[in-house]
N, C-alpha and C positions, 0 to 999 in steps of 0.2 A: 326336742327329741333328735338323736342321732337317725340320719337315713341309715337303712339296712339296703343292700343291694344283692341281689343272687347274681354272681359274675358265672355266666355260663361259657366255659371254654371248651366245652365239647368232649368226646371220647378218643380223639386220636393220638394224642402226646400228652405226657406229663407237661406240669408248670412248675418251674421253667422246663423246657425242653431239653433233651441231652446232647442238641446240637442245633440242626435244622429245625425249624418250627415257627413259621412267620407269625401267625395269630397268638400262639401259645406265649411266644416272646414279647409281643404286645401287650398280653395280660398280665405276664410276669414284671413289666415294665409300669403299666398302669396302676395295679393293685397298690403296691406300699406307699404310691404318693395319694391316692384315694385314701388309705388308712390314718395318713398323715394329717389330711385334711378333715378328718374326723367322721367319715365314712365307714360303716361296719358293714364287711364283705364276708359273704357265704359263697362259697366256691365250688361250682359243680365241674368235676374233672375226673380224672381217674386216679386211682388209690396211690399210685407211687408219686404225685405230686407233692412236691416238697416246699412251696410257695408260701410263706408264714401269712395265715388268714386268721380271722375271728371264728370260723367255723368251714367245714368242708363236707362233702358227700360225694358217692361215686357209684356206679353201676359197675363198671369193669374195674379190677385189681390193677391193670396195667394199660399203657396205650395199644390202642388198636391200627396203628397206621400201616402196618404191614399187610393188614388183610385189605387193603384198598387196591394191590393188585388183583386179587380174586374176582372170578364171574360176579356179575350184579348181583344174581339170585342167592349167591352166599354171604355177601356183605351188606345187602340192603337193609337188615335189621339193626345194624350198629347204631347209627343215629338215631333210630326211632327208639331203641332200648333205652338211651342215654335220656332222651327228650320226655320219655314215659316215667323215669325216676325223677327229673324234674318236676313234671307236672303234679306228681304224687307229693313230693316237697310242698308244692306250692299250695295244693289243696289241703294238706295236713297243718299247716302253720299261717299264723296270722301276722307274722312280723315283717315280712319282706314288703318293702315299700315301692321297689322298682327291680325290674329284670334287664340285666345287659347281657343280651345274647351275640355270641359269636359264631354260632353254627350255622353253616352254608344252607340255604333253603328251608330245610327241616325245622330248625329253630324258628324261623319266621313263619312257616306255615301252621306249626304246631301251637305255637303262643297266640297266632291270629285267631287260631280255631277256637281257642277258648273262650273268646268272644267277652263277655262282661265280667266272666270269672277271672280271667288274667288280670294279674297286678299291671300298672304302668310298665311298658316295655321299649328299651330302646334297643334295636337289633342294627349292629354295627356290620355294613358291607365291605369286606375284605378282598372281593374278588372281580372278576371282570362281569359286569352286568349286563352283556349280551346273553350271557347263559341263561336258561331257565325262562325262556320268553312267555311260555304259558301261564307261570306263576306271576312273574315281575309285571306281565303287562295286564293282568286283570285282578290285581292285588286290592282286596277291599278289606282291611284289617282293623276296621272300625275306628274307634276314637282311641284306644288305649294302646295299640300298636304303632311305634313309630321307627322311624330307618335314620341313620346317618351314613355318609361316606368317609373315605379317608382321603379324598381330595375334591376339588371343585369340578375337574375335568371328568373324574368318574361320575359324579352325579349328572354332569349335563349330558351324558351319553345313555343315561337310563330310560328306561320307558316311563312314559307319562305317569301312569298309575301309580308307579314307583316313587317319582319325584314329588308327588302329591302328598305322600306320607312322610317326606324327608323334612328333619329339623337341621339341615345343614351338613358342614363337614368337619371333621378334627384331623390334621395332618399327623403323621405318625411321629414317636420320638425314640430317644434313647439315651440311657444312663450315661454313655460316653460322652453326650454333649454339656454334661454338667460342670460347669468350669474349664470346659474345652479352651477357652481363649486364654486360660494363664498356663496352660499345659506347655512342657517346654518343646522346643522343635525337633522333630525327630528326623534324624538321616534318612534320605530316601534312596532307593535301590533303583536299578534301570528298568524294572519289570512293570508291567501294568497286571490287574488282577480282574476276573470276573466273580463275583460274590454271588451265590444263589442256586438253587435247584436248577440241573441240566436239563432243559426242556425246549422244544421250538420257539415258544414266545419270547423266552430270554436272548435268543441269537447267538448262543456260544459258538455255532459254526461259524457264522458272519465275523465274528471277533478272532476266531482262531485263524482264519484265513486272511483276515487285513493284518493281524499282528506279525504274519510270515511276510507279507508283500513289504511291509515296511523295517522289518527286522528289530522289532519291539518284542522281546520274552513275555510271554502271557501263562499266568497262572490260573486255570479253572478250579475253583474253590466250592463245593457243593454236591449235593448227592444224586447219583442217577437213579430214578426210582426210589425202591426202599433201600438200596445199596449205598452205604456211606464212604466204603474204602474201596480202592482198587482191587484188592484182594479178594472182597466179597463178591465183586461183580466177576471178576475172573471164575470163582468156584460156582457161580450159579448154573454156567453152562446154557444152552441153547434153549431151556424154557423160560430163561429170563426174559426172551423177548417178546413173550405175550405183552408186557409192560410197554407202551408206546414211549416211554422216556427213554426206556434202555434201547428200543429200536432207533431212536433217535440219536443216542449217543455212537452207537455202533456204525449207523450209516452214513450220518452228516458230520459227526465231531471228532471220532477217534482218527480218521485218514489224516489228519491235521496233528494230531497229537504224537509228537515225537520223543518227548521225555527231555528234551534239551529247550529248545524255542517254546515249545508249548506243551505244558504239562498239567495235568488232571491229578488234584492231590487229594481229593474227596472232600467229605465233610470236615471242615475245621471249627473249632470251638474255644471260646474263652481267652485267655493271653494269646494263644496259638495264632487264632483268627484276628485278634486286634494287632498284633506285632506284623502279620502279613498285610494285613490291610493298611497300617500305618506306613509300612515301608514302602508301598509302591508309588510308584510316579503318578499314576492315574488309576481310579475305577470307571471300567469301561460298561457300559449298558447297551449294546447293540440292538435294541428292543424290537422285536416283530410283532408285537401287541400294545395296546393301551394301558400301560402299568397304572395299576388304581393307586399304589400307595407309596412303595419306594423304600422300604426299611433299610436295605442296603446303601440307598443313596445317602439317607440322614447318618448312618454309622460312617459312612465315608467321609463326610463332610467333617463329622466329629473327630475323627483322627487325623485331619489336616491333609487328606488326599482329595485333590479335584477330580469331578466328574466329567467323563466324555462318554457323549449318548445320543442316541436318536433324540428328536424332540417329539417324543410321543407320550400320553399320558399324563401324568404327574409332573413330569420332569421338570417343564419350564415352570411350574409353581414352586419347585423346590432348589432350583439351580439359578443363581445369578450370572447371566451369560457374560463371560470375560473376565468374571471376578472369581466365583467358586467352582465354574465349571464351563466347557465348550460343546454346545448343541448345535445339531445340523438334522435338516431333513434330507440330506443325502448320505446314503448308506455307505458309499464309496469312501466320502470324505473322512470317516472317522479315523481310518488309519492315519493320516496327516494330522488329525488333530490328537492322536495319541503322542507324535513328536511333539507338537505346541504345548501340550499339558505342562510340561515342566518349566514354563513361563508363569504360570500362576502361582501366588504366593498361598501356602498352606495356611498361614494365619489367618488370611481372610477366611478360609473353609471354617476353622475353629470357632472364628469370631461369628458367623453366621449361623453355626449350630448351637452355639451358646445362647443366642438372642431367641432361636424360634424352635428347636427342637428338644427341648428337655422335657423330661417327665413331668415336671412341674406344670409347664406350660399346657400339654396335654390334659392331665386331670383337672387343671381347673376349667377348662373348657367345656371337659365331659360334667362336670358337676354342673356347670351352666344349661348343658342339654339335660340333665336328668330334670332339673327343674322345670324346664320347659315341658318336658314330656308329661311331668306330673300335672303341671297346670292344665294342659290340653286334655289330659284322662280326667280331670274333674270338670271340665267345663261342659255345659249343657250340649248336647249333640245337635248338629243343624243340619244332620242326614234326613231327619223326618220332616224338615220344613218344606 
C-alpha cells in the first residue's frame, strides 16, 4: 500500500511561491520527488497553490504573508485557523499515514496536543531554534510527533527537550542541482550578490559596507518586509517603518545603496534570478546569525557561483573550504575574500551540488525519516516504565 502524506505548507504563501518563500520553495522541491518515489501527497496550503499533488485543501483562498506586518492581536489567528483546518481533515479521514508539518511553532504545538489521535508526524524545523524557548525547552510530544532539522549545526543548538524528539537532519536541495555538473560554463561578471530577505541576521549592511571598501559591485536581491520592489517600498511611506525589516533597511542598508556600486533590485525570481546568480563572481553571506538551512547557498553552488561567507550555522556543512567557497570567522576579512573568490572553479561548485543537493537526495532521506517516525509511533511507549 502506498504511503499517503499530508504535507502541511501553511497559510502564508502559495506553493510554489511567486518569488521569495523559503519554506514554500522547499515543499515545492520535495513533493514532486516524493510522488516519483510512490508517495501520495495531500497538500495543506492556500487556494492559489498550483503545485501538482494528489489532493489539496485550504482554509484561506490566498497567501496571508502580508498580514505578518500587522499587530499580533490582528494576525494571531491565521496559523491557528489553518491548523484547525488540518486537524478537522485528520479527524474526518483515515487514509493519512503521516503528517509532514512545516508551520513554525503552531504546527508542532497543535499536532502534539492531539496526543494519541495524531497520525505519525514529522515536523521540520526551518528556523532559529533559540526562538520559542518555553515551547522547545519543555516539549513533550509523546511518541507520535518527531522533529528534524535542516542541518546538524541547527540541531546541535536546540534545547535538550527538542533534541530528544529529533530523528536527524536533512540538508536542503534545489532543482538547479540536477545535472549541474554537466551544465556549460557561464560567463562571470565582476559583481557579487546577496540573495535573500533583507533582515539584520543576513547582514546586508555589512556586505554593502565591505563591498564599497574593496570596490566590488554588489547586488542586493530580496524583499524588504512585504515589499518586493523598490517602487512598492517607496510608495508605502512612513507607515511602513512599523515593520522592523523596513526600519533596518532604511537605517542600516540604504545609506550604502548608491544605485551604482551597491544596488537593491528587490525580489527576483525564475530565470532572472538564476541568470543574476550564475553571473556573479561570488554569492556573499555576511551572516549575523546561525543560518539553519542555507537554501541560497545550495542554489549558488548549483549555478557555479562560489560562496563567500562568515562561518556560522550550517555554512561549514555546505561549503568545502577553498574548493567551493571561502569561509571566515573574521567579518572584516569578507571584503578581501570577495576579491579572491574569482580563483575558485565554478565547475567544482556545480559538481558538489550535483552530488549532494539534488531533490532526489533530499526526498530519499525524507522517506527514510518517514519510516523511522512511523516505526517509533507504533512502538510500545517507554514513558510509563
